[in-house]
C-alpha positions as CSV (number, residue, x, y, z in Angstrom):
1,X,-0.1,0.0,0.2
2,X,2.6,2.8,-1.3
3,X,1.7,6.3,0.3
4,X,1.3,8.9,-1.8
5,X,1.0,12.3,-0.9
6,X,-0.5,15.6,-3.2
7,X,1.3,18.0,-0.8
8,X,5.1,18.7,0.0
9,X,5.1,17.2,3.4
10,X,8.6,16.3,2.7
11,X,9.9,20.0,2.5
12,X,10.4,20.1,6.1
13,X,11.8,23.8,6.8
14,X,9.1,26.2,6.4
15,X,11.1,29.6,7.7
16,X,9.9,32.0,9.8
17,X,7.0,34.6,10.2
18,X,8.7,38.3,9.7
19,X,6.4,39.5,12.5
20,X,8.1,37.0,15.0
21,X,11.6,38.5,14.1
22,X,10.5,41.8,14.1
23,X,8.6,41.0,17.6
24,X,12.0,39.6,19.0
25,X,14.3,42.2,17.2
26,X,12.2,44.6,19.6
27,X,12.3,43.1,22.4
28,X,16.0,43.0,22.0
29,X,16.2,46.3,21.0
30,X,14.5,47.1,24.5
31,X,16.7,45.4,26.7
32,X,19.8,46.8,24.9
33,X,18.5,50.1,25.3
34,X,17.7,49.3,28.9
35,X,21.4,48.1,29.7
36,X,23.2,50.8,28.2
37,X,20.6,53.3,30.2
38,X,21.2,51.5,33.5
39,X,24.9,51.2,33.1
40,X,25.5,55.1,32.3
41,X,23.5,56.7,34.6
42,X,22.7,54.5,37.2
43,X,25.6,52.4,37.7
44,X,27.9,55.1,36.6
45,X,29.6,53.7,34.6
46,X,31.3,55.2,31.5
47,X,30.3,53.9,27.9
48,X,30.2,55.1,24.7
49,X,26.7,56.2,24.9
50,X,26.6,57.6,21.4
51,X,28.1,54.9,19.1
52,X,26.0,52.5,21.3
53,X,23.1,54.4,20.7
54,X,23.0,54.5,17.5
55,X,23.7,50.9,16.9
56,X,20.7,50.2,18.6
57,X,19.0,52.7,16.5
58,X,20.0,50.7,13.2
59,X,18.1,47.8,14.6
60,X,15.2,49.9,15.0
61,X,15.3,51.3,11.9
62,X,15.8,47.8,10.1
63,X,12.3,46.7,12.4
64,X,10.5,49.9,11.0
65,X,11.3,49.7,7.7
66,X,10.5,45.1,7.4
67,X,7.2,46.4,8.9
68,X,6.9,49.1,6.2
69,X,8.1,47.1,3.6
70,X,6.2,44.0,4.3
71,X,3.1,42.3,5.9
72,X,4.0,40.9,9.5
73,X,2.1,37.7,8.4
74,X,4.6,37.1,5.4
75,X,6.8,33.6,5.9
76,X,10.0,34.3,5.2
77,X,12.1,32.0,2.9
78,X,15.1,29.8,4.6
79,X,17.2,32.4,3.2
80,X,15.9,35.4,4.1
81,X,15.6,34.8,7.8
82,X,18.9,33.6,7.8
83,X,20.2,36.8,6.7
84,X,18.1,38.6,9.2
85,X,19.7,36.4,12.2
86,X,23.1,37.0,10.7
87,X,22.6,41.2,11.2
88,X,21.3,40.3,14.6
89,X,24.9,38.5,15.1
90,X,26.5,41.8,13.5
91,X,24.7,44.3,15.8
92,X,25.4,42.1,19.1
93,X,29.2,42.0,17.9
94,X,29.2,45.5,17.3
95,X,27.6,46.5,20.9
96,X,29.8,43.9,22.8
97,X,33.1,45.6,20.5
98,X,31.9,49.3,22.3
99,X,31.6,47.6,25.7
100,X,34.5,45.4,26.5
101,X,34.1,42.2,24.2
102,X,34.0,38.6,26.1
103,X,34.6,40.5,28.9
104,X,31.2,41.7,29.0
105,X,28.4,39.0,30.4
106,X,26.3,39.6,27.8
107,X,28.4,37.6,25.1
108,X,26.0,35.2,26.0
109,X,23.4,36.2,24.0
110,X,25.4,35.1,21.1
111,X,23.3,32.0,21.9
112,X,20.3,33.1,20.9
113,X,20.2,33.7,17.1
114,X,21.8,30.5,16.7
115,X,18.9,29.0,18.9
116,X,16.5,30.4,17.2
117,X,17.7,29.1,13.6
118,X,18.1,25.8,14.8
119,X,14.6,25.2,15.8
120,X,13.1,26.8,12.6
121,X,15.6,26.6,9.2
122,X,17.8,24.2,7.7
123,X,21.1,22.6,9.1
124,X,23.2,24.8,6.6
125,X,21.7,28.0,8.1
126,X,22.3,27.1,11.4
127,X,26.1,25.5,10.8
128,X,26.3,28.9,9.0
129,X,25.4,31.5,11.9
130,X,27.1,29.0,14.5
131,X,30.3,29.7,12.7
132,X,29.6,33.3,12.2
133,X,29.2,33.7,16.0
134,X,31.6,31.7,16.9
135,X,34.0,33.9,14.4
136,X,32.5,37.3,15.9
137,X,33.3,36.3,19.1
138,X,36.8,35.5,18.4
139,X,37.1,39.0,17.0
140,X,35.8,41.3,20.0
141,X,37.4,39.0,22.3
142,X,41.0,40.4,20.1
143,X,39.7,43.3,19.6
144,X,37.5,45.5,22.0
145,X,37.1,48.7,23.6
146,X,37.7,48.7,27.4
147,X,35.1,47.5,29.6
148,X,32.7,50.0,31.0
149,X,33.8,50.7,34.8
150,X,33.6,52.9,37.6
151,X,36.1,55.9,37.3
152,X,38.0,54.4,34.9
153,X,39.4,57.4,33.8
154,X,41.2,57.9,37.4
155,X,42.1,54.3,37.5
156,X,43.4,54.4,33.7
157,X,41.3,51.3,32.6
158,X,38.9,49.1,34.1
159,X,39.3,45.8,35.2
160,X,41.9,43.8,33.2
161,X,41.1,40.0,32.2
162,X,44.0,37.5,31.8
163,X,44.1,36.6,28.3
164,X,43.8,32.6,29.1
165,X,40.6,33.6,31.2
166,X,39.1,35.2,27.9
167,X,40.0,32.2,25.8
168,X,38.6,30.1,28.2
169,X,35.2,32.3,27.9
170,X,35.4,32.4,24.0
171,X,35.8,28.2,24.4
172,X,32.8,28.2,26.4
173,X,30.6,30.2,23.8
174,X,32.0,27.6,21.0
175,X,30.8,24.6,22.8
176,X,27.7,26.0,24.1
177,X,26.7,27.3,20.6
178,X,27.7,23.6,19.0
179,X,26.2,21.9,21.7
180,X,22.7,23.7,22.3
181,X,22.3,24.2,18.7
182,X,22.9,20.8,17.7
183,X,20.7,19.5,20.6
184,X,18.0,22.3,19.5
185,X,17.8,21.2,16.1
186,X,17.6,17.4,16.7
187,X,14.6,18.1,19.1
188,X,12.9,20.6,16.7
189,X,13.7,18.0,14.0
190,X,12.2,15.3,15.6
191,X,9.1,17.4,16.3
192,X,9.0,18.0,12.5
193,X,9.4,14.4,11.4
194,X,6.7,13.4,14.1
195,X,3.6,16.4,13.0
196,X,4.8,15.5,9.4
197,X,3.9,11.7,10.1
198,X,1.0,12.6,11.8
199,X,-0.3,14.7,9.0
200,X,0.4,11.9,6.1
201,X,-1.1,9.1,8.9
202,X,-4.6,11.5,8.4
203,X,-4.5,12.0,5.1
204,X,-4.4,8.2,4.3
205,X,-7.1,7.4,7.0
206,X,-9.4,10.3,5.2
207,X,-8.8,8.5,2.0
208,X,-9.9,5.4,3.2
209,X,-12.9,6.8,5.1
210,X,-13.9,8.4,1.3
211,X,-14.0,4.9,0.3
212,X,-15.8,3.4,3.0
213,X,-18.7,6.0,2.6
214,X,-19.4,4.9,-1.3
215,X,-22.0,2.6,0.0
216,X,-23.9,4.9,1.5
217,X,-23.9,7.6,-1.4
218,X,-24.6,4.7,-3.4
219,X,-27.8,3.6,-1.3
220,X,-29.0,7.5,-0.8
221,X,-28.6,7.7,-4.7
222,X,-30.6,4.3,-5.0
223,X,-33.5,6.2,-3.6
224,X,-33.1,9.3,-5.1
225,X,-33.9,7.5,-8.5
226,X,-36.2,5.0,-7.4
227,X,-38.8,7.6,-8.1
228,X,-38.0,8.8,-11.4
229,X,-37.3,5.2,-12.7
230,X,-40.6,4.0,-11.7
231,X,-42.2,6.9,-14.0
232,X,-40.9,5.9,-16.5
233,X,-41.4,2.0,-16.0
234,X,-44.8,2.9,-15.8
235,X,-44.8,5.5,-19.0
236,X,-43.3,2.7,-20.8
237,X,-45.8,0.3,-20.1
238,X,-48.5,2.6,-21.3
239,X,-47.0,3.3,-24.6
240,X,-46.6,-0.4,-24.9
241,X,-50.2,-1.0,-24.4
242,X,-51.0,2.1,-27.2
243,X,-49.0,0.6,-30.0
244,X,-49.6,-1.6,-32.6
245,X,-48.0,-4.8,-32.5
246,X,-46.5,-4.1,-35.9
247,X,-45.2,-0.5,-34.8
248,X,-42.0,0.3,-36.0
249,X,-41.4,1.8,-32.2
250,X,-42.6,-1.2,-30.6
251,X,-39.7,-3.0,-29.8
252,X,-37.6,0.0,-28.7
253,X,-40.5,0.6,-26.0
254,X,-40.5,-2.8,-24.9
255,X,-36.6,-2.7,-24.6
256,X,-37.0,1.0,-22.6
257,X,-39.4,-1.1,-20.6
258,X,-37.1,-4.0,-19.7
259,X,-33.7,-1.7,-19.1
260,X,-35.7,0.1,-16.8
261,X,-37.0,-2.5,-14.7
262,X,-33.6,-4.1,-14.8
263,X,-32.1,-0.4,-13.3
264,X,-35.1,-0.6,-10.4
265,X,-33.9,-4.4,-9.8
266,X,-30.1,-2.8,-8.8
267,X,-31.6,-0.3,-6.9
268,X,-33.8,-2.5,-4.9
269,X,-30.3,-4.4,-4.0
270,X,-28.4,-1.3,-3.0
271,X,-31.0,0.1,-0.8
272,X,-31.0,-3.4,1.0
273,X,-27.3,-2.1,1.9
274,X,-28.1,0.2,5.1
275,X,-25.2,1.4,7.2
276,X,-24.3,-1.7,9.2
277,X,-26.1,-4.3,6.9
278,X,-23.7,-4.0,3.8
279,X,-22.3,-8.0,3.0
280,X,-18.7,-6.9,4.2
281,X,-19.5,-4.1,6.8
282,X,-18.9,-6.9,9.3
283,X,-16.7,-9.8,8.5
284,X,-15.1,-12.6,10.5
285,X,-11.8,-12.3,11.3
286,X,-10.7,-15.2,9.1
287,X,-12.4,-13.3,5.9
288,X,-10.9,-10.2,7.2
289,X,-7.4,-11.7,7.2
290,X,-7.9,-12.8,3.6
291,X,-9.5,-9.6,2.6
292,X,-6.3,-7.9,3.9
293,X,-3.6,-10.9,2.1
294,X,-5.1,-11.0,-1.4
295,X,-3.6,-8.2,-2.5
296,X,-0.4,-9.0,-1.6
297,X,-0.3,-13.1,-3.3
298,X,0.5,-11.9,-7.0
299,X,4.5,-11.1,-6.3
300,X,6.0,-14.5,-6.1
301,X,5.3,-14.9,-2.1
302,X,2.8,-17.2,-0.4
303,X,0.9,-15.9,2.0
304,X,-0.5,-18.2,4.3
305,X,-3.9,-17.0,6.7
306,X,-4.4,-19.6,9.5
307,X,-6.8,-19.1,12.5
308,X,-7.7,-21.1,15.5
309,X,-10.5,-23.8,14.9
310,X,-11.9,-23.2,18.2
311,X,-15.4,-21.7,18.0
312,X,-16.7,-18.2,18.9
313,X,-14.7,-16.5,16.3
314,X,-14.6,-12.6,16.8
315,X,-16.6,-10.5,14.1
316,X,-15.0,-7.4,13.5
317,X,-16.4,-4.1,11.7
318,X,-15.0,-3.1,8.1
319,X,-12.6,-0.3,9.7
320,X,-10.8,1.7,7.2
321,X,-7.9,2.6,9.5
322,X,-7.7,-1.2,11.0
323,X,-7.8,-2.2,7.0
324,X,-5.1,0.0,6.2
325,X,-2.7,-0.6,8.6
326,X,-3.0,-4.3,8.6
327,X,-2.6,-4.4,5.1
328,X,0.6,-2.4,5.4
329,X,2.3,-4.8,7.7
330,X,1.8,-7.6,5.4
331,X,3.2,-5.5,2.9
332,X,6.3,-5.1,4.3
333,X,6.5,-8.5,5.3
334,X,6.2,-9.6,1.7
335,X,8.7,-7.0,0.7
336,X,11.8,-8.9,2.7
337,X,10.2,-12.7,2.7
338,X,12.3,-15.1,0.9
339,X,9.4,-17.2,0.2
340,X,7.0,-17.1,2.4
341,X,4.5,-14.9,4.7
342,X,2.5,-16.1,7.4
343,X,-0.6,-14.8,8.9
344,X,-2.2,-16.3,11.8
345,X,-5.1,-15.3,14.2
346,X,-6.1,-16.6,18.0
347,X,-8.5,-15.4,20.2
348,X,-9.8,-15.6,24.0
349,X,-12.6,-14.6,25.5
350,X,-10.2,-11.7,26.6
351,X,-8.0,-10.9,23.4
352,X,-7.9,-11.3,19.7
353,X,-4.5,-11.6,18.4
354,X,-3.1,-11.6,14.9
355,X,0.7,-12.1,14.4
356,X,2.3,-11.4,10.6
357,X,5.3,-13.4,10.1
358,X,8.0,-13.5,7.1
359,X,10.7,-15.9,6.6
360,X,13.3,-12.9,5.4
361,X,16.5,-11.4,7.1
362,X,14.5,-10.3,9.8
363,X,14.7,-6.4,11.9
364,X,18.1,-5.3,12.3
365,X,19.2,-5.5,15.9
366,X,19.8,-1.6,16.3
367,X,16.7,-0.6,14.5
368,X,13.9,-2.7,16.7
369,X,13.5,0.0,19.1
370,X,13.1,2.7,16.4
371,X,10.4,0.4,14.4
372,X,7.3,2.6,14.5
373,X,8.9,6.0,14.7
374,X,7.6,8.0,11.9
375,X,11.5,7.9,10.3
376,X,14.8,6.2,11.2
377,X,18.2,7.4,10.7
378,X,19.9,7.5,7.8
379,X,22.1,4.6,8.8
380,X,19.3,2.7,9.1
381,X,17.1,3.4,5.9
382,X,19.4,1.6,3.5
383,X,19.6,-1.4,5.7
384,X,15.9,-1.6,6.6
385,X,15.1,-2.8,3.0
386,X,16.5,-5.5,1.7
387,X,19.2,-5.5,-1.5
388,X,17.2,-4.8,-4.6
389,X,13.8,-4.4,-2.7
390,X,12.0,-1.4,-4.6
391,X,12.0,2.4,-3.7
392,X,9.4,4.8,-2.5
393,X,7.5,7.1,-4.5
394,X,9.8,9.9,-2.8
395,X,13.1,7.8,-3.8
396,X,14.2,7.2,-0.7
397,X,14.3,3.7,0.8
398,X,12.5,2.3,3.9
399,X,11.9,5.7,5.8
400,X,9.7,4.0,8.5
401,X,6.4,6.8,7.4
402,X,4.5,3.7,6.6
403,X,4.8,1.4,9.3
404,X,4.4,4.5,11.6
405,X,0.9,5.2,10.0
406,X,0.1,1.7,10.3
407,X,0.9,1.6,14.4
408,X,-0.7,5.0,14.4
409,X,-4.2,3.6,12.6
410,X,-4.0,0.3,15.1
411,X,-3.4,1.7,17.9
412,X,-6.1,3.8,17.5
413,X,-8.5,0.7,17.6
414,X,-6.9,-0.5,20.8
415,X,-4.2,-2.4,19.4
416,X,-0.8,-3.0,21.0
417,X,1.8,-3.9,18.7
418,X,5.2,-5.8,19.0
419,X,8.5,-6.3,16.3
420,X,10.7,-9.4,17.4
421,X,12.4,-11.5,15.2
422,X,12.1,-15.3,14.8
423,X,14.2,-17.2,17.2
424,X,16.9,-19.4,15.5
425,X,17.4,-21.7,13.9
426,X,14.7,-20.2,11.9
427,X,15.1,-16.6,10.4
428,X,12.5,-14.0,9.9
429,X,10.9,-11.2,11.6
430,X,7.3,-11.3,13.2
431,X,4.5,-8.7,14.2
432,X,2.2,-9.1,16.6
433,X,-0.9,-7.2,17.1
434,X,-3.3,-7.7,20.1
435,X,-6.6,-5.8,21.0
436,X,-8.7,-6.5,24.1
437,X,-11.8,-8.4,22.3
438,X,-14.4,-5.7,23.8
439,X,-13.0,-3.5,21.7
440,X,-13.3,-5.0,18.3
441,X,-15.5,-8.0,18.4
442,X,-19.1,-6.7,17.5
443,X,-20.5,-10.4,16.8
444,X,-23.0,-9.9,20.2
445,X,-24.2,-6.3,18.4
446,X,-26.9,-5.7,16.0
447,X,-25.8,-4.3,12.5
448,X,-24.6,-0.8,13.4
449,X,-24.5,-0.6,17.1
450,X,-21.7,0.6,18.6
451,X,-19.6,-0.2,15.2
452,X,-16.4,1.9,15.1
453,X,-16.5,4.3,12.3
């Protein structure tokens, strides 16, 4: 069951809203202005006030220009957002150059633009901004104006920090940029992957539900068409009575009556398939598994369905999500099987268990704990599919999105999934799907009563 998406879910980095960066810069401008005023007039330190306020005013001018030129709701491209964050790093470096360089405690703010990039922009943009921040931090560590200090004129200079200590500050800042930036990117990446996978799941489920709704639409159409077809039948009979037996159109009128009766017979059959009463809306587990397995029997792999022989076989509603989820697991088993896939169902008064076992190479040991995640790592993507297996529609191999969708849909129906390798001396993989029987068995319910939609 290949997944086809009509919109670019794979485009992972959507940039930032211009309004977000403008608001963050106004916050920075307010903080910088307050710091300059407090240091100059409340603490009595000597600050090159004119130059500092000019640098802050430049940021305010840029914000006003951006607000007037573009609507705040516009989403910036990755490149545009990178340039704006690069400006913020340059502006901060200019302020630090005027106020003591790395000896200024506010040097830690070099982290802010890199962290923003890590959560919203591409890894390349984050790397470039991190290198820019580290490089400028090194420059203001080597060349800067004296650190503002009370009575620095009388003392001749403010406090002088040892060069080794300044180098340690730069090293700590560089490590923080690298570590915090990469960690924030990894967390944001996992969130993006999960959001995209859930969007794909909702798309698949919606399509399956649309297909299931066709039965109801057919029944509704049958009710609506019944009256005009009855009128056509009556008119055809009246015309047939009024025509001479040798009339040239007698055969046409007779054919019209026969075809209208045929249409009415078809509609009568459709109107008996009310919601919950269609012949395949309620299926025994055996029939359900045969329905899941049948599309995968034309690929040179033997697919066997076995069920327990005990009485009391559960009856399950034909849930689109459940059908798709089981079908996806079977499809993956067929992809990796050497020659045989076994689908087995067993049940008790409490549980219904379906296992899908193949005789392929099995799950890679390092990936078992990751199965069911929306995307596997790049190292696992190529090992995930056996040599010669087909690629997905997106050209990548084994991203894990299909199994994530299957797992999500089956868990929505109340199932628990387990992934294991077949014990030696045999080989292969086994997926076990377990439901509490009370959640899926509708054999004791009236048609349409309490069945999942």
